[in-house]
C-alpha positions in Angstrom: 142.7 39.4 112.9 144.2 42.3 111.0 144.1 42.5 107.2 147.9 42.6 107.2 148.0 39.2 109.1 145.3 37.7 106.9 147.2 38.5 103.7 150.4 37.2 105.3 148.6 33.9 106.2 147.3 33.7 102.7 150.8 33.9 101.3 152.1 31.3 103.8 149.4 28.8 102.8 150.9 28.7 99.3 154.6 29.3 100.1 155.2 28.2 103.7 159.0 28.5 103.6 159.0 32.1 102.3 158.7 35.2 104.4 155.4 37.0 103.6 157.2 40.3 102.7 159.2 38.5 100.1 155.9 37.9 98.1 154.3 41.0 96.7 150.7 40.5 95.6 150.2 42.5 92.5 147.4 42.1 89.8 149.8 42.1 86.9 152.2 39.7 88.5 149.5 37.2 89.4 147.7 37.3 86.1 150.7 37.3 83.8 153.3 35.4 86.0 155.7 38.2 86.6 158.3 39.0 89.3 158.0 36.5 92.2 155.3 34.5 90.3 157.3 34.1 87.1 157.7 30.3 87.7 154.5 29.7 89.6 151.9 27.6 87.9 148.8 29.3 86.4 146.5 27.3 88.6 148.3 28.4 91.7 148.3 32.0 90.7 144.6 31.9 90.0 144.0 30.3 93.4 145.9 33.1 95.1 144.0 35.8 93.2 140.7 34.1 94.1 141.6 34.1 97.8 142.9 37.7 97.6 139.6 38.8 96.1 137.7 36.8 98.7 139.6 38.7 101.4 138.5 42.0 99.8 134.9 40.7 99.7 134.9 40.0 103.4 135.8 43.5 104.5 133.9 46.8 104.1 136.8 48.6 102.3 136.2 51.9 100.7 137.6 52.1 97.2 138.1 55.2 95.0 139.4 55.2 91.4 139.9 57.8 88.7 140.0 56.6 85.1 141.4 58.9 82.4 141.1 58.3 78.7 144.1 60.2 77.4 142.9 59.9 73.8 139.5 61.4 74.6 138.7 64.1 71.9 138.0 66.6 74.7 141.4 66.3 76.1 143.0 66.3 72.7 141.2 69.5 71.7 142.5 71.2 74.9 146.1 70.2 73.8 147.0 69.4 77.4 150.4 68.0 78.3 150.4 64.5 79.8 151.6 66.0 83.1 148.6 68.3 83.1 146.2 65.3 82.7 148.1 63.4 85.4 147.9 66.3 87.9 144.2 66.8 87.2 143.4 63.1 87.8 145.4 63.1 91.0 143.7 66.1 92.4 140.3 64.7 91.4 141.1 61.6 93.5 142.3 63.7 96.4 139.2 65.8 96.3 136.9 62.8 96.5 138.8 61.1 99.3 138.9 64.4 101.2 135.1 64.8 100.7 134.6 61.3 102.1 136.8 62.1 105.1 134.8 65.3 105.7 131.5 63.4 105.5 132.8 60.9 108.1 134.1 63.8 110.3 137.5 62.2 110.5 141.0 62.7 109.3 143.1 60.6 106.9 146.6 59.9 105.8 147.6 59.0 102.2 150.0 56.1 101.8 151.6 55.7 98.3 153.8 52.9 96.9 157.1 54.6 96.5 158.8 54.6 93.1 162.1 55.8 94.5 164.5 53.2 93.4 166.6 55.7 91.5 167.1 59.5 91.1 164.6 59.5 88.3 161.9 57.6 90.1 162.5 59.7 93.3 161.4 62.7 91.1 158.1 60.9 90.5 157.5 60.7 94.3 158.4 64.4 94.6 155.9 65.2 91.9 153.1 63.6 93.8 154.1 65.7 96.9 153.9 68.8 94.7 150.5 67.8 93.4 149.3 67.3 97.0 150.7 70.7 97.9 148.9 72.3 95.0 145.7 70.6 96.0 146.0 72.0 99.6 146.7 75.4 98.3 143.6 75.3 96.1 141.5 74.3 99.1 143.0 77.1 101.2 141.9 79.6 98.5 138.3 78.6 99.0 138.6 79.2 102.8 138.1 75.5 103.4 140.3 73.0 105.2 141.5 69.6 104.2 141.0 66.4 106.2 144.4 65.1 105.3 146.8 65.3 108.2 149.9 65.9 106.1 151.6 65.1 102.8 151.6 61.6 101.5 153.7 58.9 103.1 155.8 56.9 100.7 156.3 53.2 101.6 157.6 50.0 100.1 154.5 48.1 99.1 155.7 44.6 99.9 155.4 45.5 103.6 151.8 46.9 103.4 148.8 44.7 102.7 146.5 47.6 101.9 148.7 48.8 99.1 149.0 45.3 97.6 145.2 44.9 97.7 144.8 48.3 96.1 147.1 47.2 93.3 145.0 44.2 92.6 141.9 46.4 92.4 143.6 48.9 90.1 144.8 46.2 87.7 141.4 44.6 87.5 139.9 48.0 86.6 142.7 48.7 84.1 142.0 45.4 82.3 138.3 46.1 82.3 138.7 49.5 80.6 141.2 48.0 78.2 138.4 45.6 77.1 135.7 48.2 77.1 137.3 51.6 76.6 134.1 53.5 75.8 132.2 52.5 78.9 131.2 55.5 81.1 129.8 53.8 84.2 130.6 50.9 86.4 127.1 49.5 85.8 128.1 48.6 82.2 131.7 47.8 82.7 131.2 44.0 83.4 128.8 42.8 80.7 130.1 39.2 81.0 129.7 39.1 84.7 133.3 38.4 85.6 133.2 37.5 89.3 136.7 38.9 89.9 135.7 42.3 88.5 132.3 42.2 90.3 134.1 42.3 93.7 135.9 45.5 92.7 132.8 47.1 91.2 130.8 46.4 94.4 133.4 48.1 96.4 133.3 51.1 94.1 129.5 51.3 94.2 129.6 51.0 98.0 131.8 54.1 98.1 130.4 55.9 95.0 134.1 55.9 94.2 134.5 55.8 90.4 135.1 58.8 88.2 135.7 58.7 84.5 137.5 61.8 83.2 136.9 64.0 81.3 
């Protein structure tokens, strides 16, 4: 059974009269009761999050994450603009995914949760395409080739299980670094042994997929 179907079945177990695409699984929404989950009991939200993480645990997903401390003294001394930091972090992530694809001797396509609900947010999607283009131009200058088949594909996340699962992973990491902002490795990021976070960290370790910048 596909991951898409498994996540749809999970949603239907809790909300049998709602279409799966009407329920978007997001870390922030589940933990804080936002969006669809605004009036859903805490116990139910926790159960959904537990089952979502169990789904992640059962599959050999690869997970890559880039964490940026925007207040790091090194970045502050460089006097970089926020956009410069964002571009650097995006390219770092693209490079590591590209290296993984190269090691696997395969090609890949990047799917991104579209932010294009307005003219302003459409510009955010366009910026990500520009960053991807800059990355490919940089690769070309080194006489190498990328394993990405084309520019990112922007989608509506409520229709894509993989993007919803990635959001849960990202939010767990975000919370962990909010709690321990000075931690530099995944090995010390979970001192209390939070089982939810442990699922994410195991996926990162399996992929060697966590970078802390700078």
